N, C-alpha and C positions, 0 to 999 in steps of 0.2 A: 447408481444403486438399483434403480428400476430396471435397467437393461439386463442386469445380472440376476435379478430376483428369480427364485425358483418357481414362484407362483405365476409369473408372466402376466401381471395385471398392470393397470395404469399407474398405480402407486406401489412402492416397495412394501412388502409385508412386515419387515423389520423383525421377523421371527425365524426365517429359514437360515440355513448355514451360510449361504452366500451373503445375505443381508448383514448377518452378524460379523462376518469377516470384513465386509465393506465398512461397517461402522467403526471397527477397530483398526482400519487401514491395513488389514492383513490379507486382502483379497489378491491372489496372484495375477488376476486379469484386470486389475485397476491399478494403473501405474501413475504415480505422482512424480513428474519430472523435477528433480532437485538441482540446485546449483550452489557451488561453494562461494563464489563472489556475490556479495549481497546486492550489488548494483547492476549485474548483468548475467544473462544466460548465454553461455558461449557455444560455439559450434560443436565442441567435444561433448558437452552436456546433451545436446540434441542428438548427435550421432550415436552415442553410446546407449542412451536411455530410451530413445524413440526409433530412430531410423533403422538401426541394426536389430532392435528387439521386435519391431513390428512384423518382421518376416516369420517369426515363430508363432504358430497357431495358439489359440487360447488353451489354457491348461484344463479349466473346468467349465467355464460358462460359454455362451454362444458368441460373446464379443470380447475384444480387448479394448479397454478404455484408457486413453492417455490424457492426463490432466496437466496442462502447462499453466500454472498460476503466474500472474504478473507477466504474461507473455510479451508485453510491451518492452520488457527488459532484454528480449532476445537481440543479440547483435545482428547487424545486417548479414554477416556471413552465416550465422545460425539460421536466419530466416530463409536465405537463399538455398541452404542445404536442405531445408524442410519442404521446399516447393514441390519436388517430384513426388514425395510421399503423400502430400496433401492432394495433389492432382490425380494420382492413381493409387489410392490406398487399397489394401486387401479388403474384401467384403466384410470381414469381421472386425475391422479397425474403426474405432470412434476416437477422434482427436479433438479435445476441447482446449481452446486457447482462451484463457480468462484474462481480460484486459480492463484497465480503468480508463484507458484512452486509446480507442481504436485507431486514431490517426497516427499513432506511433508505429503501427505495423505497415509494412510495404504494401502498396496497392496490389502487387502480384499475389500477396498472401490473402488479403481481404477479398479479392475477386474470386478466390477459390473456396471461400467459406460461406456458410449460412450464418448470418448475424442475428443473434437473439439479445435484445436489450432487457436488462433487469433493472427494476426500480429500486432505489435505495430503501432499505428497511427503516421503519420509523424509529426514532431515538428511544422512545419509551419501551418499544418491544425489545430492542437490543439490551437496554438497561435491565429490564425484568429478567431476561434470559441470563445475563451475567450474574445477577444477584441471586436468583433462585436456583439455577442449574449449576453454576460454577462457584457459588458462595463468595463472590467478590464483594468487598466492602463498598458502601454507597458512594463515597468520594471517588474511589478508584474506578468504579463502574461509570460514573459521570464523565470523568476525564477520558476514559477509553471510548465512550460513545461519541464525544465531541471530536476526538482525534480520528475515529474510523469513518465518519461521514457516511453512515448508512451501510457499511460493509461489515457483516456479522463476523466473517473470518478474521478481518483485521482487528475488530474490537476484541475478539477472543485472544488473539495473539498478543495484543497490547496488555490486556488485563492479566494474562498469565505470565508475562515476561518478568523474570526476576530483576532485570537491570533497567526496567522502564523508568524508575525514579531517578537513576543515575543519568539516563539519557535526557530527562527533563532538566535536571540540574545543569548539565553541560550546555544545553540550548539556552537556558535562562542566563547562564553566566556570560555568554556572548552578547545577549541582548542588553543586559544590565551594565556590563563593563565596556560596551562598544564605544562610548564617548571617550574613553581613555585609551583606546586602541587605534592603531593605524588601520586603514582599510585592508592592506595586505596581510596584517596580522589576523584580522577577522577571517579573511579568505583561507589563510593557512590553518586556522583553528577548525573551521567547518570541514575543510578537506581532510584533516587528520581524523576527525570524528567519523566522517562518512566512509573512511577506508577501513573502519573497524566493523562491528557487527551490524550496525544500522545504516540505512542508505541516506543520502542527502535529502531525498524526498520526505523522509520521516521527520527530519529536522526542520525542513521548510514547513511541513504541516503543523509542527509545534509552534513555529514562529507565527503562522497564520492564526491559530487559535488564540495565542497570547495577545496579538494585536487586535483581534476581534473583542477580546476581553477589555482592552484599553478603550476601544471605541464605545463599547457598551457602558463602561463606567463613566466615561466623559458625558454620555447622553443622560444617564440615569442617576449618577452619584450613589448607586446602591451596590452592595457587595453580593447580595443574594443571587443575582443572575450570572455571576462570574464562574467560569470553569475552573480557573486556577486561583481559587480564593486564598490559598496560602501565599500567593504573590501580591496580596492586596497593596502593600506599601509601594512596591515597585510599579505596579499598574497605575496606582493613583498618581505617582510622580510623573510617569510618562504621559498620562492623560492631561495633567496640568501644563506640560511643556509642549504638547503637540496640538495642532489645530485639527478640526474635523477633516478638512481637505488634506492635510498632511497624512493623517491616519489612513484615509481612503487611498491615497497615493501609495503608501507602504503596502497595504493589503493587495492592491492591484499589482505592485512590483513583485510581490512574492508569487502570485499566480503566474505572472509573466516569466519569472525565473524558472518555475517548474516546467512551463511549456518550452522554454528555450533549451533546457537541459534534455528534455525528451526528444527535441529535434536535433540533438547532438551539437548544439552551439558550445563554443569553448567554455569550459568550467570556470576558469579564473575570471574571464571577462564578464560572464553572467553574474557571478557572485560579487564582483567589484561593483557592478551597476546596482545590484540589490542593496548592498551595504551603504553605498553612497546615498541612495534614496532614503534608507532608514536614518542615516545621520543627518541629512539635510532637512528631514521633516520631523 
């Protein structure tokens, strides 16, 4: 927004026509690269929205800014296609690759970029923003904050998603009924869910927060500190049946599963190992 601001200062004025268009996501020279598949950004997405478009000069501002959110989801083919554009971009082009895990990008991509590290935003700041600016109820804001892990954009997306409660219920169903399911059935269930609107990473994040609640309750025997307080009975039952070491193993296994999937390790194998760990502990 600052790059396109008509006042050309260090901060955007938020008043000029360019700033207003940027805030409403209507600026013709600020392009958000979108993708239909929730789990990946394909080569056609990058070619059509960035590589082909970047040759067209800016319509109104001095720059054309391309924002690729969750750029770690770019396939290897998409990243390779982007290499030449990143190496020799037009003078007016600014390409922002937003990632949660820089290690998921090819070294040939990262070596051609300037890396800027952003600190996670404090939970209380995000919660205040959700409640005061978006008028999100207290409990929903709290869940969104826990799930977003310092990412304001992710917290906003979760808080305003109409089907987030359905997503939570689907994830909890797998966790609570896992003891009555075969491992392959659990893998099939999570695969089916992740092929719909939400990605497998979002379900794994839900698993992570849920088991952290279990660990918290086991240590304190108090309900107040829980994110998923409505799951009190299930959380209490799991806390009683799992050891501290077991819960720590599960939390570590979820983090490992996320890392393996980002490194393109086989989906079925990764999820089987995770669900085996959850059942054994």
